N, C-alpha and C positions, 0 to 999 in steps of 0.2 A: 633557731629563728633568724639571729643576727647574721650568722654564716650564710644561711639561704637568701636573706637581702643583699648581702655583699655580693654573692654569686650573681643575683638577678642583676644588679647594679652594673657588674662587669660584662655580663652578655648584652644588654643593652647598649653599654657604650661602644663595645666591639661592632654590633650591629649597625648603630648610628654612623662610626667613622667609617665602616665599610661601605655603606651605602652611598655615603658622600665622596668618597673615593672613586667608586665607580661612576657616580655622576659626573663628577670633575674629569676623570679620565674620557669619557665619552665624549664630553664636550670639546676636550683638546684634541682627540682624535678625529672627530668631524671637523674642526678647523684644520688641522694639518693636512688631512687628506684633500679637502676643497683647496686649500692653497697649493698643493703640488699639481691638482688637475687643471685650476684656473688661473694660478698666480696671483697677482694683485687684484684682479677683479673679483676674487672671492671676498674682498674685504668689505666691497660694497653691501651685500646682504648678509654678513655674517649673523646681525641680529635676527634676522628673518628666520634663519637656520637654527641657532641655538639659544636665542634669546628666551623660549619657553623654559628650557631645561635651566638656565642661568637663574632665571627669576624663581623657579622652586626650588633650587638647592640653597639660594641666598633665604629664604624663608625658613628652610629648615635650620640654617645657621643660627636663627634667634633662639634655639634650644641651648645653644652654647653660653648664651646669657643666664639661662636657668640652671645650667649645671652646676655652677659654683655656688649658686645661691642655695641648692638643695644639697650640698656637699657632694655631689657625685664626682667633681673633679676639685681640684686646687686652683688658685688664682683668683683675679679679681672679677668681680662681675662688671665694675665700671669699666675696665679695660676691654673686657669682651664686648661690652654693649658699644664702646666708642668705635671700635673696628668694626662690628658687625654693622652697627646703626649708620656710620659713615658709607660703608661700601653700599648699603641699602638704599640710602638717599641718591647716590648718584646712578645707581641703576634703576630705580623705580622714578624720582623726581626728575632726573636731567636725562635718562636715556629713554626708557619706556614712555615717557609722557610727551616726547616731542620726536615726532616722525622724521624730520629732518636732520636731527642728530644721530639717528639708528645706522644710516648710510656713510657716516664718516670713517675713514680709516682708523682713528684713533680709538674706536670700539674694539675694532680687531685686536689692537695692541694692548688695550685694558684687559679684555677678556683672557687673552693669552697669558698675562702676567698673573691674573687671579688665579688661572686654573693650573699654571706651573707652581705657585705657592701651594696650593691646595693637594696637587697630588703627591707632595712630599711630607706636608703637615699630616694628613690622615693616616698614611702609613706608620708614622712616627707613633702617633698616638696610640695605634693598635699595638705596636711592639712594646711600648711601654705598658700597656694593660697585661701583656704576656710577660712583662719583666725580662724582656729580651733587649740587650745592648747590641745594636747594629750599629757599628762606628759610623760607616759611611753614610746612614741614614740619618744619623744624630748630626754629623758634619754639614750634610747637605740642609737639614731643617735649620741648623744655626749659622749658615753662611750665605745661602741664596738670597737671604733677605737684604743683604749688603747692596746688591744691584737692583733687586725687584721691587723692594719697598720704595725707594726714591722714584724709581720708573713708573709705579703705580701711582702715586701721589702726583708726579708730573702730569700722567694721563688723565687722571681724575679733574686736576686743574684746569686742564685744555678743555675736557669736556663741559665744565661749567662755564669758563670764560666763553665759549663759544655758544652758551645756551644764553647768555645775558641779552644779546640784541633781539634772539626769538622770543624770549618771554618779555621784552620791553614792546614787541610788536602785538603779541598774542593777549598779552594781560592775565595770561593764566595763573592762578593761584595768588593774584594779586587782590588784595581787599581795598576798595576805594570808599572815600567819605562822601556823602552821608550815608550811614546805614543805621539800622536798628541798635547795632552794639557799640555804636561810636568808636569804631576801632578801624585803624588803617594797617595795612601791611603792604610793602612793595617788594616783592620777590626779587628784582634785579638788584636793590640796594642791598638785600640780605645776602644775595649770592657773593655780592662784592666783598662783603665783611667777612663770610664763611671762607673765601679764598684766603683772606690773610691770615684766618686761623689756621686753616689747612695747610697753608704754605710756610708758616714759620713754627709758631707753638705746638701745633697738631704733629708736623713732621718731627720735631725734635723729641717731643714725647714718645712717639712710638719707637724712633731709632734708638732713643736712651734706654726704654725697656727693653727692647731686641738684644741691645748690646750687654746689658747686665745679664740676660739669660744665656748668653753665647759665652760671656765669661766665666759662668758658674759651670756650664755644661761642657766646654771644651778646654778645660784648664788643664793641665798636665798633671797626670797622677804620679805621684812619687811612692816608688815603694822601698821601704827600708828593710833590708834584710838582717836578720839577728847573725851575728858573727858566735860560732861555736867556741 
């Protein structure tokens, strides 16, 4: 019975990772094909063409917060939540809710960075589930983050920064006094604080976590041969 449950977990995780890999590969291919055909003009309506797929894939990623909670995978639920939740905040609250942001070239850059990270990450997880060590895949998984994570955080920061005047103007998601809850919330001020957290402590936390993983995964293997 225990072995059957382990097999079911493995099948589920393989199917989940495969589904996400196919989804992000689709998004990346659409973006590349449109860029080859339309050049920089394709950046303006990137969200119109792949935004729906990105939102669905992002919602699916919340399962990755649940996996360590149910011991389907190793790792920290908190780290998974911070990574998935932070990206969801940018995608849904910052981009999807503000049409003027959806046409900015930074959205194209951000989606490109996200998809490049995921089309390597999910095949790596599948290989791990099969207990296969593919060095190139492992190296890409723990090396690509060095340029891509800072660039991704920079793009997210640009999206948030450019949204501040839009939300100042529209008042969207802002709660003003007086109201029956006697509670006030000013989104632009929250975004300014969020930017400080994202740009410094948040980036340091993520980079430190990934560097630690890279050190463990890519450390040289010393083979000691016994002398006869």
